[in-house]
DSSP file (Angstrom, degrees, kcal/mol; ACC not computed):
  #  RESIDUE AA STRUCTURE BP1 BP2  ACC     N-H-->O    O-->H-N    N-H-->O    O-->H-N    TCO  KAPPA ALPHA  PHI   PSI    X-CA   Y-CA   Z-CA
    1    1 A M              0   0    0      0, 0.0     2,-0.1     0, 0.0     5,-0.0   0.000 360.0 360.0 360.0 138.2    1.0   -8.9  -17.1
    2    2 A D     >  -     0   0    0      1,-0.1     4,-2.1     4,-0.0     3,-0.4  -0.365 360.0-123.2 -68.5 144.9    1.8   -5.5  -18.6
    3    3 A G  H  > S+     0   0    0      1,-0.2     4,-2.3     2,-0.2     5,-0.1   0.817 111.4  55.3 -57.4 -35.2    2.1   -2.4  -16.4
    4    4 A G  H  > S+     0   0    0      2,-0.2     4,-2.2     1,-0.2    -1,-0.2   0.863 107.6  48.5 -65.2 -37.1   -0.6   -0.6  -18.3
    5    5 A V  H  > S+     0   0    0     -3,-0.4     4,-2.4     2,-0.2    -2,-0.2   0.904 112.0  49.0 -69.0 -43.6   -3.0   -3.4  -17.8
    6    6 A M  H  X S+     0   0    0     -4,-2.1     4,-2.4     1,-0.2    -2,-0.2   0.903 110.7  51.5 -63.7 -41.4   -2.2   -3.5  -14.1
    7    7 A G  H  X S+     0   0    0     -4,-2.3     4,-2.6     2,-0.2    -1,-0.2   0.910 110.1  48.1 -64.9 -43.0   -2.7    0.2  -13.9
    8    8 A A  H  X S+     0   0    0     -4,-2.2     4,-2.6     2,-0.2     5,-0.3   0.913 111.2  51.1 -64.4 -41.8   -6.1    0.0  -15.6
    9    9 A I  H  X S+     0   0    0     -4,-2.4     4,-2.2     2,-0.2    -2,-0.2   0.928 110.9  49.2 -59.7 -44.9   -7.2   -2.8  -13.2
   10   10 A Y  H  X S+     0   0    0     -4,-2.4     4,-2.4     1,-0.2    -2,-0.2   0.928 111.0  49.0 -61.4 -46.5   -6.2   -0.7  -10.3
   11   11 A M  H  X S+     0   0    0     -4,-2.6     4,-2.3     2,-0.2    -2,-0.2   0.883 111.4  48.3 -63.7 -40.1   -8.1    2.3  -11.5
   12   12 A I  H  X S+     0   0    0     -4,-2.6     4,-2.3     1,-0.2     5,-0.2   0.897 111.8  50.6 -66.5 -37.8  -11.3    0.4  -12.1
   13   13 A T  H  X S+     0   0    0     -4,-2.2     4,-2.6    -5,-0.3    -2,-0.2   0.899 110.7  49.1 -64.1 -38.2  -11.0   -1.2   -8.7
   14   14 A V  H  X S+     0   0    0     -4,-2.4     4,-3.1     2,-0.2     5,-0.2   0.924 110.3  50.3 -62.3 -47.0  -10.5    2.2   -7.1
   15   15 A I  H  X S+     0   0    0     -4,-2.3     4,-0.7     1,-0.2    -2,-0.2   0.905 116.8  40.8 -58.0 -44.4  -13.5    3.7   -8.9
   16   16 A V  H  < S+     0   0    0     -4,-2.3     4,-0.5     1,-0.2     3,-0.3   0.913 118.8  45.6 -71.8 -42.3  -15.8    0.8   -7.9
   17   17 A S  H >X S+     0   0    0     -4,-2.6     4,-2.8    -5,-0.2     3,-1.3   0.854 102.5  61.4 -74.6 -36.7  -14.5    0.5   -4.4
   18   18 A V  H 3X S+     0   0    0     -4,-3.1     4,-1.6     1,-0.3    -1,-0.2   0.805  98.3  58.2 -62.6 -27.2  -14.4    4.2   -3.4
   19   19 A Q  H 3< S+     0   0    0     -4,-0.7    -1,-0.3    -3,-0.3    -2,-0.2   0.760 114.8  39.1 -70.6 -21.7  -18.2    4.6   -3.9
   20   20 A K  H <4 S+     0   0    0     -3,-1.3    -2,-0.2    -4,-0.5    -1,-0.2   0.841 129.1  24.4 -95.9 -36.8  -18.6    1.8   -1.3
   21   21 A I  H  < S-     0   0    0     -4,-2.8     4,-0.3     1,-0.1    -3,-0.2   0.598 107.4-112.7-108.2  -9.9  -15.9    2.5    1.4
   22   22 A G     X  -     0   0    0     -4,-1.6     4,-2.1    -5,-0.4     5,-0.1   0.061  25.8 -84.2  94.5 156.5  -15.3    6.3    1.0
   23   23 A T  H  > S+     0   0    0      2,-0.2     4,-2.6     1,-0.2     5,-0.3   0.910 122.1  50.3 -67.0 -47.6  -12.5    8.5   -0.2
   24   24 A A  H  > S+     0   0    0      1,-0.2     4,-2.4     2,-0.2     5,-0.2   0.932 112.7  48.2 -59.9 -44.8  -10.5    8.6    3.1
   25   25 A N  H  > S+     0   0    0     -4,-0.3     4,-2.5     1,-0.2     5,-0.3   0.922 112.1  49.2 -59.2 -44.2  -10.6    4.9    3.5
   26   26 A M  H  X S+     0   0    0     -4,-2.1     4,-2.2     1,-0.2    -2,-0.2   0.931 112.8  45.5 -64.4 -44.9   -9.5    4.3   -0.1
   27   27 A V  H  X S+     0   0    0     -4,-2.6     4,-2.3     2,-0.2     5,-0.2   0.898 114.5  47.2 -68.4 -41.5   -6.6    6.7    0.0
   28   28 A S  H  X S+     0   0    0     -4,-2.4     4,-2.4    -5,-0.3    -1,-0.2   0.901 113.4  48.6 -68.0 -38.1   -5.3    5.5    3.4
   29   29 A L  H  X S+     0   0    0     -4,-2.5     4,-2.6    -5,-0.2    -2,-0.2   0.910 112.0  51.0 -63.6 -40.7   -5.6    1.8    2.3
   30   30 A S  H  X S+     0   0    0     -4,-2.2     4,-2.4    -5,-0.3    -2,-0.2   0.928 111.3  45.9 -65.1 -45.8   -3.8    2.7   -0.9
   31   31 A V  H  X S+     0   0    0     -4,-2.3     4,-2.5     2,-0.2     5,-0.2   0.940 114.4  48.1 -64.6 -47.3   -0.9    4.4    0.8
   32   32 A A  H  X S+     0   0    0     -4,-2.4     4,-2.2    -5,-0.2    -2,-0.2   0.905 111.6  49.6 -63.2 -38.2   -0.5    1.7    3.3
   33   33 A G  H  X S+     0   0    0     -4,-2.6     4,-2.4     2,-0.2    -2,-0.2   0.906 112.4  48.1 -61.4 -45.2   -0.6   -1.0    0.7
   34   34 A Q  H  X S+     0   0    0     -4,-2.4     4,-2.2     2,-0.2    -2,-0.2   0.847 111.7  49.0 -62.0 -38.5    2.0    0.8   -1.4
   35   35 A L  H  X S+     0   0    0     -4,-2.5     4,-1.9     2,-0.2    -2,-0.2   0.900 111.9  47.9 -74.0 -37.2    4.2    1.4    1.6
   36   36 A L  H  X S+     0   0    0     -4,-2.2     4,-2.2    -5,-0.2    -2,-0.2   0.941 112.8  50.7 -62.6 -48.0    4.0   -2.4    2.6
   37   37 A A  H  X S+     0   0    0     -4,-2.4     4,-3.0     1,-0.2     5,-0.2   0.935 110.1  49.0 -54.7 -51.5    4.7   -3.4   -1.0
   38   38 A A  H  X S+     0   0    0     -4,-2.2     4,-2.5     1,-0.2    -1,-0.2   0.862 108.6  53.3 -63.8 -35.8    7.7   -1.1   -1.1
   39   39 A L  H  X S+     0   0    0     -4,-1.9     4,-2.4     2,-0.2    -1,-0.2   0.906 111.7  45.2 -65.9 -40.9    9.1   -2.5    2.2
   40   40 A I  H  X S+     0   0    0     -4,-2.2     4,-2.2     2,-0.2     6,-0.3   0.915 112.9  50.1 -70.7 -40.5    8.8   -6.1    0.8
   41   41 A L  H  X>S+     0   0    0     -4,-3.0     5,-1.1    -5,-0.2     4,-1.1   0.923 114.4  45.6 -63.8 -40.8   10.4   -5.1   -2.5
   42   42 A D  H  <5S+     0   0    0     -4,-2.5    10,-2.2    -5,-0.2    -2,-0.2   0.917 111.7  51.1 -66.3 -44.5   13.3   -3.4   -0.7
   43   43 A H  H  <5S+     0   0    0     -4,-2.4    -2,-0.2     1,-0.2    -1,-0.2   0.907 121.6  30.7 -60.8 -44.6   13.9   -6.2    1.8
   44   44 A Y  H  <5S-     0   0    0     -4,-2.2    -1,-0.2    -5,-0.1    -2,-0.2   0.495 102.3-124.8 -92.8  -5.6   14.1   -9.0   -0.8
   45   45 A G  T ><5 +     0   0    0     -4,-1.1     3,-0.9     5,-0.3    -3,-0.2   0.786  46.9 174.4  67.6  27.5   15.5   -6.9   -3.5
   46   46 A L  G > < +     0   0    0     -5,-1.1     3,-1.6    -6,-0.3    -1,-0.1  -0.226  56.0  23.7 -71.1 156.5   12.8   -7.9   -5.9
   47   47 A L  G 3  S-     0   0    0      1,-0.3    -1,-0.2     2,-0.0    -2,-0.1   0.696 134.8 -62.2  61.5  21.2   12.4   -6.5   -9.4
   48   48 A G  G <  S+     0   0    0     -3,-0.9    -1,-0.3     1,-0.3    -2,-0.2   0.504  95.1 146.4  87.8   3.5   16.1   -5.6   -9.5
   49   49 A F    <   -     0   0    0     -3,-1.6    -1,-0.3    -8,-0.1     2,-0.2  -0.396  56.4-105.0 -68.9 149.6   15.9   -3.1   -6.5
   50   50 A S        -     0   0    0      1,-0.1     2,-0.3    -2,-0.1    -5,-0.3  -0.509  45.0 -99.4 -71.9 148.3   18.9   -2.9   -4.3
   51   51 A I        +     0   0    0     -2,-0.2    -8,-0.2    -7,-0.1    -9,-0.1  -0.578  41.9 173.5 -79.9 127.5   18.4   -4.7   -0.9
   52   52 A H        -     0   0    0    -10,-2.2    -7,-0.1    -2,-0.3    -8,-0.1  -0.869  32.5-130.3-129.0  96.4   17.5   -2.5    2.1
   53   53 A P        -     0   0    0      0, 0.0     2,-1.3     0, 0.0     5,-0.1   0.012  18.5-111.1 -51.4 151.3   16.7   -4.8    5.0
   54   54 A A        -     0   0    0      4,-0.1     2,-0.1   -14,-0.1   -15,-0.0  -0.681  48.0-178.3 -81.2  93.1   13.5   -4.3    6.9
   55   55 A N     >  -     0   0    0     -2,-1.3     4,-2.7    -3,-0.1     5,-0.3  -0.252  44.1 -89.3 -91.4-178.6   14.9   -3.1   10.2
   56   56 A N  H  > S+     0   0    0      1,-0.2     4,-2.4     2,-0.2     5,-0.2   0.868 124.6  52.7 -61.0 -36.0   13.0   -2.2   13.4
   57   57 A W  H  > S+     0   0    0      2,-0.2     4,-2.5     1,-0.2    -1,-0.2   0.930 111.6  46.1 -65.6 -45.8   12.5    1.5   12.4
   58   58 A R  H  > S+     0   0    0      2,-0.2     4,-2.4     1,-0.2     5,-0.2   0.929 114.3  47.2 -64.8 -45.0   11.0    0.6    9.0
   59   59 A L  H  X S+     0   0    0     -4,-2.7     4,-2.6     1,-0.2    -1,-0.2   0.894 111.3  51.6 -63.0 -37.5    8.7   -2.0   10.6
   60   60 A L  H  X S+     0   0    0     -4,-2.4     4,-2.8    -5,-0.3     5,-0.2   0.929 109.0  51.9 -65.8 -41.8    7.7    0.4   13.3
   61   61 A G  H  X S+     0   0    0     -4,-2.5     4,-1.8     2,-0.2    -2,-0.2   0.888 111.0  45.0 -63.5 -38.4    6.8    3.0   10.6
   62   62 A V  H  X S+     0   0    0     -4,-2.4     4,-3.0     2,-0.2     5,-0.2   0.892 112.2  54.2 -69.6 -39.3    4.7    0.5    8.6
   63   63 A G  H  X S+     0   0    0     -4,-2.6     4,-2.4    -5,-0.2    -2,-0.2   0.922 108.7  47.6 -57.1 -43.1    3.0   -0.5   11.9
   64   64 A L  H  X S+     0   0    0     -4,-2.8     4,-2.4     2,-0.2    -1,-0.2   0.882 111.5  50.6 -69.5 -35.3    2.2    3.1   12.7
   65   65 A I  H  X S+     0   0    0     -4,-1.8     4,-2.3    -5,-0.2    -1,-0.2   0.936 110.4  49.4 -65.9 -41.6    0.8    3.6    9.2
   66   66 A I  H  X S+     0   0    0     -4,-3.0     4,-2.4     1,-0.2    -2,-0.2   0.891 110.5  51.3 -62.1 -37.8   -1.3    0.5    9.5
   67   67 A A  H  X S+     0   0    0     -4,-2.4     4,-1.8    -5,-0.2    -1,-0.2   0.902 109.5  49.5 -63.4 -39.6   -2.6    1.8   12.9
   68   68 A G  H  X S+     0   0    0     -4,-2.4     4,-2.4     1,-0.2    -2,-0.2   0.896 108.4  52.9 -71.6 -34.5   -3.5    5.1   11.4
   69   69 A V  H  X S+     0   0    0     -4,-2.3     4,-3.2     1,-0.2     5,-0.3   0.932 108.2  52.3 -60.4 -43.8   -5.4    3.3    8.6
   70   70 A L  H  X S+     0   0    0     -4,-2.4     4,-2.1     1,-0.2    -1,-0.2   0.874 108.5  49.7 -61.0 -36.4   -7.3    1.4   11.2
   71   71 A L  H  < S+     0   0    0     -4,-1.8    -1,-0.2     2,-0.2    -2,-0.2   0.899 114.6  44.3 -65.1 -41.9   -8.3    4.6   12.9
   72   72 A V  H  < S+     0   0    0     -4,-2.4    -2,-0.2     1,-0.2    -1,-0.2   0.906 115.8  45.5 -71.6 -40.7   -9.4    6.1    9.7
   73   73 A V  H  < S+     0   0    0     -4,-3.2     2,-0.3    -5,-0.2    -2,-0.2   0.893  96.5  85.6 -72.0 -37.9  -11.4    3.0    8.4
   74   74 A K     <        0   0    0     -4,-2.1     0, 0.0    -5,-0.3     0, 0.0  -0.472 360.0 360.0 -69.6 126.5  -13.1    2.4   11.8
   75   75 A N              0   0    0     -2,-0.3    -1,-0.2     0, 0.0    -4,-0.1   0.449 360.0 360.0 -95.3 360.0  -16.2    4.4   12.2
């Protein structure tokens, strides 16, 4: 799928979702999802990226981000 199409789908999803879940929830979930995706891409070297293994510090960082998201999302 083309990057432009994926970007358009993402934007439509954000516009529809933000009205239901709120801005803070949307931003925090987006950042956490992007960080998790980056960690996976780096760990496996997908899409031609150089391999950067997911060590304990990186996993701790993602865990703390996800914990922060849970605190923001929970009302």
